[in-house]
py3Dmol code that shows the C-alpha trace and the ligand (Angstrom):
import py3Dmol

protein = """\
ATOM      1  CA  MET A   1       0.007  -0.003  -0.054  1.00  0.00           C
ATOM      2  CA  ILE A   2       1.273   3.459  -0.931  1.00  0.00           C
ATOM      3  CA  LEU A   3       1.219   5.687   2.311  1.00  0.00           C
ATOM      4  CA  LEU A   4      -0.205   9.368   2.006  1.00  0.00           C
ATOM      5  CA  GLY A   5       1.345  12.175   3.926  1.00  0.00           C
ATOM      6  CA  VAL A   6      -0.809  15.315   3.851  1.00  0.00           C
ATOM      7  CA  ASN A   7       0.823  18.730   3.498  1.00  0.00           C
ATOM      8  CA  ILE A   8      -1.170  21.051   5.503  1.00  0.00           C
ATOM      9  CA  ASP A   9       0.760  24.258   4.781  1.00  0.00           C
ATOM     10  CA  HIS A  10      -2.168  25.627   2.796  1.00  0.00           C
ATOM     11  CA  ALA A  11      -4.492  25.655   5.604  1.00  0.00           C
ATOM     12  CA  ALA A  12      -2.070  27.903   7.453  1.00  0.00           C
ATOM     13  CA  THR A  13      -2.025  29.927   4.266  1.00  0.00           C
ATOM     14  CA  LEU A  14      -5.541  30.540   4.793  1.00  0.00           C
ATOM     15  CA  ARG A  15      -5.123  31.566   8.297  1.00  0.00           C
ATOM     16  CA  GLN A  16      -2.077  33.824   7.704  1.00  0.00           C
ATOM     17  CA  ALA A  17      -4.325  35.764   4.967  1.00  0.00           C
ATOM     18  CA  ARG A  18      -6.052  37.085   7.792  1.00  0.00           C
ATOM     19  CA  TYR A  19      -4.377  36.656  10.896  1.00  0.00           C
ATOM     20  CA  ARG A  20      -0.753  37.372   9.975  1.00  0.00           C
ATOM     21  CA  SER A  21      -0.253  39.984  12.573  1.00  0.00           C
ATOM     22  CA  ALA A  22      -2.460  38.496  15.383  1.00  0.00           C
ATOM     23  CA  GLY A  23       0.279  37.301  17.344  1.00  0.00           C
ATOM     24  CA  ALA A  24      -1.468  34.107  18.364  1.00  0.00           C
ATOM     25  CA  THR A  25      -1.586  31.083  15.970  1.00  0.00           C
ATOM     26  CA  HIS A  26      -4.952  29.428  17.487  1.00  0.00           C
ATOM     27  CA  GLY A  27      -7.718  29.816  19.872  1.00  0.00           C
ATOM     28  CA  GLY A  28     -10.402  32.189  19.996  1.00  0.00           C
ATOM     29  CA  ALA A  29     -11.676  33.254  16.497  1.00  0.00           C
ATOM     30  CA  ILE A  30      -8.335  32.316  15.000  1.00  0.00           C
ATOM     31  CA  GLU A  31      -9.125  29.785  12.021  1.00  0.00           C
ATOM     32  CA  PRO A  32      -8.468  27.520  10.448  1.00  0.00           C
ATOM     33  CA  ASP A  33      -6.403  25.727  12.957  1.00  0.00           C
ATOM     34  CA  PRO A  34      -3.781  23.541  10.858  1.00  0.00           C
ATOM     35  CA  VAL A  35      -2.992  21.279  13.798  1.00  0.00           C
ATOM     36  CA  GLU A  36      -6.620  20.554  14.271  1.00  0.00           C
ATOM     37  CA  LEU A  37      -7.061  19.715  10.756  1.00  0.00           C
ATOM     38  CA  ALA A  38      -3.797  17.479  10.890  1.00  0.00           C
ATOM     39  CA  PHE A  39      -5.765  15.562  13.324  1.00  0.00           C
ATOM     40  CA  ARG A  40      -8.763  15.216  11.132  1.00  0.00           C
ATOM     41  CA  CYS A  41      -6.551  14.238   8.153  1.00  0.00           C
ATOM     42  CA  GLU A  42      -5.144  11.222  10.316  1.00  0.00           C
ATOM     43  CA  LYS A  43      -8.655  10.245  11.381  1.00  0.00           C
ATOM     44  CA  ALA A  44      -9.565   9.985   7.626  1.00  0.00           C
ATOM     45  CA  GLY A  45      -6.663   7.903   6.779  1.00  0.00           C
ATOM     46  CA  ALA A  46      -3.791  10.056   6.397  1.00  0.00           C
ATOM     47  CA  ASP A  47      -0.586   8.110   7.398  1.00  0.00           C
ATOM     48  CA  GLY A  48       1.417  11.233   8.314  1.00  0.00           C
ATOM     49  CA  ILE A  49       1.522  14.973   8.228  1.00  0.00           C
ATOM     50  CA  THR A  50       3.992  16.983   6.403  1.00  0.00           C
ATOM     51  CA  VAL A  51       4.730  20.806   7.172  1.00  0.00           C
ATOM     52  CA  HIS A  52       7.493  23.170   5.503  1.00  0.00           C
ATOM     53  CA  LEU A  53       8.619  25.681   7.897  1.00  0.00           C
ATOM     54  CA  ARG A  54       9.808  28.282   5.579  1.00  0.00           C
ATOM     55  CA  GLU A  55      12.460  30.777   6.427  1.00  0.00           C
ATOM     56  CA  ASP A  56       9.900  33.776   5.563  1.00  0.00           C
ATOM     57  CA  ARG A  57       7.125  31.880   7.667  1.00  0.00           C
ATOM     58  CA  ARG A  58       4.606  32.595   4.932  1.00  0.00           C
ATOM     59  CA  HIS A  59       2.338  29.601   6.152  1.00  0.00           C
ATOM     60  CA  ILE A  60       3.177  27.212   8.922  1.00  0.00           C
ATOM     61  CA  GLN A  61       4.612  28.861  12.006  1.00  0.00           C
ATOM     62  CA  ASP A  62       6.937  27.621  14.637  1.00  0.00           C
ATOM     63  CA  GLU A  63       4.122  27.144  17.188  1.00  0.00           C
ATOM     64  CA  ASP A  64       2.189  24.961  14.841  1.00  0.00           C
ATOM     65  CA  VAL A  65       5.137  22.764  14.337  1.00  0.00           C
ATOM     66  CA  LEU A  66       5.849  22.465  18.159  1.00  0.00           C
ATOM     67  CA  ARG A  67       2.197  21.662  18.677  1.00  0.00           C
ATOM     68  CA  LEU A  68       2.286  18.980  16.255  1.00  0.00           C
ATOM     69  CA  GLY A  69       5.507  17.861  17.500  1.00  0.00           C
ATOM     70  CA  ARG A  70       3.913  17.519  21.128  1.00  0.00           C
ATOM     71  CA  SER A  71       1.302  15.064  19.837  1.00  0.00           C
ATOM     72  CA  LYS A  72       2.198  11.681  20.241  1.00  0.00           C
ATOM     73  CA  THR A  73      -0.145  10.403  17.430  1.00  0.00           C
ATOM     74  CA  THR A  74       1.089  12.451  14.509  1.00  0.00           C
ATOM     75  CA  ARG A  75       3.784  11.021  12.130  1.00  0.00           C
ATOM     76  CA  LEU A  76       5.333  14.438  11.530  1.00  0.00           C
ATOM     77  CA  ASN A  77       7.752  14.842   8.240  1.00  0.00           C
ATOM     78  CA  LEU A  78       9.350  18.320   8.588  1.00  0.00           C
ATOM     79  CA  GLU A  79      10.428  20.049   5.224  1.00  0.00           C
ATOM     80  CA  MET A  80      13.079  22.166   6.036  1.00  0.00           C
ATOM     81  CA  ALA A  81      16.021  23.994   4.470  1.00  0.00           C
ATOM     82  CA  CYS A  82      19.767  22.971   5.133  1.00  0.00           C
ATOM     83  CA  THR A  83      20.423  25.615   7.443  1.00  0.00           C
ATOM     84  CA  PRO A  84      22.114  25.649  10.992  1.00  0.00           C
ATOM     85  CA  ALA A  85      19.125  27.225  12.435  1.00  0.00           C
ATOM     86  CA  MET A  86      16.578  24.576  11.109  1.00  0.00           C
ATOM     87  CA  THR A  87      18.941  21.730  11.783  1.00  0.00           C
ATOM     88  CA  GLU A  88      18.890  22.765  15.514  1.00  0.00           C
ATOM     89  CA  PHE A  89      15.013  23.165  15.351  1.00  0.00           C
ATOM     90  CA  ALA A  90      14.675  19.649  13.974  1.00  0.00           C
ATOM     91  CA  LEU A  91      17.135  18.203  16.448  1.00  0.00           C
ATOM     92  CA  LYS A  92      14.932  19.706  19.415  1.00  0.00           C
ATOM     93  CA  LEU A  93      11.584  18.655  17.749  1.00  0.00           C
ATOM     94  CA  LYS A  94      12.614  15.322  16.890  1.00  0.00           C
ATOM     95  CA  PRO A  95       9.984  14.738  14.134  1.00  0.00           C
ATOM     96  CA  HIS A  96       9.749  11.309  12.596  1.00  0.00           C
ATOM     97  CA  SER A  97      11.431  12.522   9.470  1.00  0.00           C
ATOM     98  CA  VAL A  98      12.821  15.611   7.827  1.00  0.00           C
ATOM     99  CA  CYS A  99      12.618  16.324   4.125  1.00  0.00           C
ATOM    100  CA  LEU A 100      15.471  18.577   2.998  1.00  0.00           C
ATOM    101  CA  VAL A 101      13.910  20.943   0.361  1.00  0.00           C
ATOM    102  CA  PRO A 102      15.637  24.038  -1.394  1.00  0.00           C
ATOM    103  CA  GLU A 103      14.995  27.574   0.219  1.00  0.00           C
ATOM    104  CA  SER A 104      16.684  29.808  -2.152  1.00  0.00           C
ATOM    105  CA  ARG A 105      16.989  30.184  -5.976  1.00  0.00           C
ATOM    106  CA  GLU A 106      20.861  29.055  -6.127  1.00  0.00           C
ATOM    107  CA  GLU A 107      19.963  25.636  -4.298  1.00  0.00           C
ATOM    108  CA  ILE A 108      17.513  24.556  -6.859  1.00  0.00           C
ATOM    109  CA  THR A 109      18.223  22.400  -9.939  1.00  0.00           C
ATOM    110  CA  THR A 110      16.705  23.174 -13.187  1.00  0.00           C
ATOM    111  CA  GLU A 111      13.628  21.395 -12.529  1.00  0.00           C
ATOM    112  CA  GLY A 112      13.218  22.696  -8.932  1.00  0.00           C
ATOM    113  CA  GLY A 113      14.617  20.003  -6.504  1.00  0.00           C
ATOM    114  CA  LEU A 114      17.503  20.481  -3.924  1.00  0.00           C
ATOM    115  CA  ASP A 115      20.738  20.191  -5.722  1.00  0.00           C
ATOM    116  CA  VAL A 116      22.473  17.687  -3.668  1.00  0.00           C
ATOM    117  CA  VAL A 117      25.275  17.574  -6.050  1.00  0.00           C
ATOM    118  CA  LYS A 118      26.292  21.006  -5.799  1.00  0.00           C
ATOM    119  CA  HIS A 119      25.514  21.314  -2.122  1.00  0.00           C
ATOM    120  CA  ARG A 120      26.800  17.955  -0.973  1.00  0.00           C
ATOM    121  CA  ASP A 121      28.620  18.939   1.921  1.00  0.00           C
ATOM    122  CA  LYS A 122      25.811  21.229   3.419  1.00  0.00           C
ATOM    123  CA  VAL A 123      23.402  18.294   2.805  1.00  0.00           C
ATOM    124  CA  ALA A 124      25.856  15.859   4.336  1.00  0.00           C
ATOM    125  CA  ARG A 125      26.114  17.972   7.434  1.00  0.00           C
ATOM    126  CA  VAL A 126      22.306  17.801   7.939  1.00  0.00           C
ATOM    127  CA  THR A 127      21.894  14.090   6.916  1.00  0.00           C
ATOM    128  CA  ASP A 128      24.747  13.063   9.315  1.00  0.00           C
ATOM    129  CA  ALA A 129      23.254  15.095  12.245  1.00  0.00           C
ATOM    130  CA  MET A 130      19.898  13.509  11.606  1.00  0.00           C
ATOM    131  CA  ASN A 131      20.984   9.895  11.035  1.00  0.00           C
ATOM    132  CA  ALA A 132      22.974  10.284  14.595  1.00  0.00           C
ATOM    133  CA  ALA A 133      19.535  11.647  16.088  1.00  0.00           C
ATOM    134  CA  GLY A 134      17.482   8.748  14.861  1.00  0.00           C
ATOM    135  CA  ILE A 135      15.667  11.101  12.496  1.00  0.00           C
ATOM    136  CA  LYS A 136      15.024   9.865   8.878  1.00  0.00           C
ATOM    137  CA  THR A 137      16.097  12.251   6.190  1.00  0.00           C
ATOM    138  CA  SER A 138      14.470  12.531   2.830  1.00  0.00           C
ATOM    139  CA  LEU A 139      16.027  14.392  -0.025  1.00  0.00           C
ATOM    140  CA  PHE A 140      13.758  16.168  -2.363  1.00  0.00           C
ATOM    141  CA  ILE A 141      15.376  15.879  -5.542  1.00  0.00           C
ATOM    142  CA  ASP A 142      14.558  15.743  -9.301  1.00  0.00           C
ATOM    143  CA  PRO A 143      14.397  12.085 -10.806  1.00  0.00           C
ATOM    144  CA  ASP A 144      17.911  12.575 -12.348  1.00  0.00           C
ATOM    145  CA  PRO A 145      20.490   9.888 -11.973  1.00  0.00           C
ATOM    146  CA  ALA A 146      23.242  12.227 -10.681  1.00  0.00           C
ATOM    147  CA  GLN A 147      20.924  13.427  -7.989  1.00  0.00           C
ATOM    148  CA  ILE A 148      20.012   9.948  -7.080  1.00  0.00           C
ATOM    149  CA  GLU A 149      23.351   8.517  -6.891  1.00  0.00           C
ATOM    150  CA  MET A 150      24.628  11.333  -4.686  1.00  0.00           C
ATOM    151  CA  SER A 151      21.382  10.989  -2.236  1.00  0.00           C
ATOM    152  CA  ALA A 152      22.610   7.265  -1.846  1.00  0.00           C
ATOM    153  CA  ARG A 153      26.197   8.325  -1.115  1.00  0.00           C
ATOM    154  CA  LEU A 154      24.913  11.008   1.216  1.00  0.00           C
ATOM    155  CA  THR A 155      23.265   7.959   3.405  1.00  0.00           C
ATOM    156  CA  ALA A 156      19.933   9.607   3.257  1.00  0.00           C
ATOM    157  CA  PRO A 157      17.649   6.767   3.711  1.00  0.00           C
ATOM    158  CA  TRP A 158      14.904   8.224   1.547  1.00  0.00           C
ATOM    159  CA  VAL A 159      14.308  10.597  -1.353  1.00  0.00           C
ATOM    160  CA  GLU A 160      11.178  12.308  -2.457  1.00  0.00           C
ATOM    161  CA  LEU A 161      11.322  12.522  -6.204  1.00  0.00           C
ATOM    162  CA  HIS A 162       9.922  15.901  -7.401  1.00  0.00           C
ATOM    163  CA  THR A 163       6.781  15.276  -9.428  1.00  0.00           C
ATOM    164  CA  GLY A 164       6.299  18.970 -10.371  1.00  0.00           C
ATOM    165  CA  ALA A 165       7.945  18.858 -13.901  1.00  0.00           C
ATOM    166  CA  TYR A 166       5.634  16.032 -14.866  1.00  0.00           C
ATOM    167  CA  ALA A 167       2.504  17.687 -13.087  1.00  0.00           C
ATOM    168  CA  ASN A 168       3.161  20.816 -15.123  1.00  0.00           C
ATOM    169  CA  ALA A 169       3.557  18.952 -18.488  1.00  0.00           C
ATOM    170  CA  TYR A 170       0.480  16.730 -17.741  1.00  0.00           C
ATOM    171  CA  TYR A 171      -1.587  18.359 -20.535  1.00  0.00           C
ATOM    172  CA  ALA A 172       1.232  18.998 -22.652  1.00  0.00           C
ATOM    173  CA  ALA A 173       3.609  16.791 -25.096  1.00  0.00           C
ATOM    174  CA  GLY A 174       6.361  16.375 -22.615  1.00  0.00           C
ATOM    175  CA  ARG A 175       4.104  14.429 -20.147  1.00  0.00           C
ATOM    176  CA  ALA A 176       5.101  11.062 -21.348  1.00  0.00           C
ATOM    177  CA  ALA A 177       8.862  11.825 -21.073  1.00  0.00           C
ATOM    178  CA  GLU A 178       8.692  13.367 -17.756  1.00  0.00           C
ATOM    179  CA  PHE A 179       6.735  10.160 -16.545  1.00  0.00           C
ATOM    180  CA  ALA A 180       9.655   7.967 -18.085  1.00  0.00           C
ATOM    181  CA  ARG A 181      12.074  10.019 -16.051  1.00  0.00           C
ATOM    182  CA  LEU A 182      10.010   9.351 -12.685  1.00  0.00           C
ATOM    183  CA  VAL A 183       9.801   5.650 -13.486  1.00  0.00           C
ATOM    184  CA  ALA A 184      13.684   5.224 -14.379  1.00  0.00           C
ATOM    185  CA  GLY A 185      14.378   7.503 -11.325  1.00  0.00           C
ATOM    186  CA  ALA A 186      12.362   5.462  -8.820  1.00  0.00           C
ATOM    187  CA  ARG A 187      13.999   2.112 -10.336  1.00  0.00           C
ATOM    188  CA  LEU A 188      17.521   3.601  -9.858  1.00  0.00           C
ATOM    189  CA  ALA A 189      16.609   4.913  -6.308  1.00  0.00           C
ATOM    190  CA  HIS A 190      15.401   1.449  -5.318  1.00  0.00           C
ATOM    191  CA  VAL A 191      18.404  -0.404  -6.638  1.00  0.00           C
ATOM    192  CA  ALA A 192      20.578   2.008  -4.732  1.00  0.00           C
ATOM    193  CA  GLY A 193      18.660   1.147  -1.433  1.00  0.00           C
ATOM    194  CA  LEU A 194      17.015   4.203  -1.087  1.00  0.00           C
ATOM    195  CA  VAL A 195      12.934   4.242   0.035  1.00  0.00           C
ATOM    196  CA  VAL A 196      11.174   6.098  -2.671  1.00  0.00           C
ATOM    197  CA  ASN A 197       8.690   8.925  -1.939  1.00  0.00           C
ATOM    198  CA  ALA A 198       7.287  11.414  -4.487  1.00  0.00           C
ATOM    199  CA  GLY A 199       5.494  14.680  -4.245  1.00  0.00           C
ATOM    200  CA  HIS A 200       4.481  18.277  -5.761  1.00  0.00           C
ATOM    201  CA  GLY A 201       1.488  18.958  -7.940  1.00  0.00           C
ATOM    202  CA  ILE A 202      -0.074  15.631  -7.463  1.00  0.00           C
ATOM    203  CA  ASN A 203      -3.819  15.730  -7.773  1.00  0.00           C
ATOM    204  CA  TYR A 204      -7.101  13.648  -8.314  1.00  0.00           C
ATOM    205  CA  VAL A 205      -6.298  13.350 -11.916  1.00  0.00           C
ATOM    206  CA  ASN A 206      -2.758  12.559 -12.264  1.00  0.00           C
ATOM    207  CA  ILE A 207      -2.868  10.120  -9.466  1.00  0.00           C
ATOM    208  CA  ALA A 208      -3.971   7.512 -11.695  1.00  0.00           C
ATOM    209  CA  GLU A 209      -0.606   7.494 -13.621  1.00  0.00           C
ATOM    210  CA  VAL A 210       1.593   8.620 -10.411  1.00  0.00           C
ATOM    211  CA  ARG A 211       0.527   5.606  -8.386  1.00  0.00           C
ATOM    212  CA  THR A 212       2.085   3.401 -10.948  1.00  0.00           C
ATOM    213  CA  ILE A 213       5.448   4.614 -10.576  1.00  0.00           C
ATOM    214  CA  PRO A 214       7.390   1.700  -9.132  1.00  0.00           C
ATOM    215  CA  HIS A 215       8.619   1.175  -5.743  1.00  0.00           C
ATOM    216  CA  LEU A 216       6.578   4.058  -4.135  1.00  0.00           C
ATOM    217  CA  HIS A 217       6.450   4.207  -0.633  1.00  0.00           C
ATOM    218  CA  GLU A 218       4.640   7.330   0.274  1.00  0.00           C
ATOM    219  CA  LEU A 219       3.067  10.346  -1.702  1.00  0.00           C
ATOM    220  CA  ASN A 220       3.187  13.817  -0.105  1.00  0.00           C
ATOM    221  CA  ILE A 221       0.071  15.803  -1.218  1.00  0.00           C
ATOM    222  CA  GLY A 222      -1.163  19.167  -0.169  1.00  0.00           C
ATOM    223  CA  HIS A 223      -2.612  21.698  -2.590  1.00  0.00           C
ATOM    224  CA  SER A 224      -5.091  19.486  -4.203  1.00  0.00           C
ATOM    225  CA  ILE A 225      -6.356  17.831  -0.939  1.00  0.00           C
ATOM    226  CA  ILE A 226      -6.764  21.328   0.849  1.00  0.00           C
ATOM    227  CA  SER A 227      -8.524  22.777  -2.145  1.00  0.00           C
ATOM    228  CA  ARG A 228     -10.880  19.834  -2.558  1.00  0.00           C
ATOM    229  CA  ALA A 229     -11.768  19.820   1.215  1.00  0.00           C
ATOM    230  CA  LEU A 230     -13.264  23.367   0.667  1.00  0.00           C
ATOM    231  CA  SER A 231     -16.165  21.891  -1.242  1.00  0.00           C
ATOM    232  CA  THR A 232     -16.218  18.317  -0.096  1.00  0.00           C
ATOM    233  CA  GLY A 233     -14.798  18.480   3.375  1.00  0.00           C
ATOM    234  CA  LEU A 234     -11.445  17.187   4.585  1.00  0.00           C
ATOM    235  CA  ASP A 235     -12.565  13.832   5.354  1.00  0.00           C
ATOM    236  CA  GLU A 236     -13.829  12.965   2.281  1.00  0.00           C
ATOM    237  CA  ALA A 237     -10.781  14.645   0.353  1.00  0.00           C
ATOM    238  CA  VAL A 238      -8.449  12.702   2.240  1.00  0.00           C
ATOM    239  CA  ARG A 239     -10.320   9.347   1.854  1.00  0.00           C
ATOM    240  CA  THR A 240     -10.879   9.768  -1.738  1.00  0.00           C
ATOM    241  CA  MET A 241      -7.037  10.338  -2.438  1.00  0.00           C
ATOM    242  CA  LYS A 242      -6.109   7.338  -0.542  1.00  0.00           C
ATOM    243  CA  ALA A 243      -8.482   5.155  -2.523  1.00  0.00           C
ATOM    244  CA  LEU A 244      -7.459   6.691  -5.560  1.00  0.00           C
ATOM    245  CA  MET A 245      -3.730   5.818  -4.474  1.00  0.00           C
ATOM    246  CA  ASN A 246      -4.560   2.402  -3.596  1.00  0.00           C
ATOM    247  CA  PRO A 247      -7.516   1.196  -5.662  1.00  0.00           C
TER     248      PRO A 247
END
"""
ligand_1 = """\
16
PXP
N 6.662 17.668 -1.365
C 7.351 18.808 -1.090
C 8.856 18.480 -0.785
C 6.977 19.929 -1.172
O 7.799 20.965 -0.916
C 5.632 20.053 -1.423
C 4.948 21.498 -1.101
O 5.375 22.350 -2.327
C 4.804 19.102 -1.626
C 5.392 17.778 -1.519
C 3.250 19.257 -1.737
O 3.015 19.666 -2.916
P 1.624 20.095 -3.435
O 0.913 21.168 -2.389
O 1.580 20.560 -4.859
O 0.786 19.002 -3.249
"""
view = py3Dmol.view(width=600, height=400)
view.addModel(protein, "pdb")
view.setStyle({"model": 0}, {"cartoon": {"style": "trace"}})
view.addModel(ligand_1, "xyz")
view.setStyle({"model": 1}, {"stick": {}})
view.zoomTo()
view.show()
């Protein structure tokens, strides 16, 4: 069965649109509360919760992540940049896993994943620290052989293949080629001993093809689930995605 990690950042985006300067992140009339929604996702069948604590704090806030971290029922995946400040934060929080993502333009490959070849030393420092603390590290990379081979050398146990280029090409001529890259990347990562996750731009239409990528362990999905929840409710949005992933 392919596991579902729900990225709840966009629930926080909605809250921040109104309450950015409120000081508090929950309680009273401050809504929506992404932490409450995280519990709902899990009740509806999500296998984990993903949040990206961005440097600009544009959606999820430190207090949200700390509240999720205190909850013993949540399998928390913290997406973060490879900075000393975020490393310190993660070591104190001790989430189930961290996913290293690019924060600034120069860290990004042409497709948008973290360039672990160019930034191998920086990535190695974080991966080593997480391995020592018993926190699993996932590297959010493009499905390119050089990135996959370096990920294996960096001893991160997981990779998350960036599905954004495929999702963008879904209605265009490049779709088959992008999908073939993901399939080849997943095979290569699996052979290299890496657990294969994927994410970005996955929705209720392209999931029919995405789920056929070999060796998939977990998909991290945010925008489409939170968007659908506005009309169907979160429970249905999570349940339907989980069912489409594992028909
Ligand atoms: N995986 C990673 C590493 C991400 O940074 C994001 C958010 O951009 C997602 C998955 C979820 O992407 P989406 O919101 O498009 O489903």
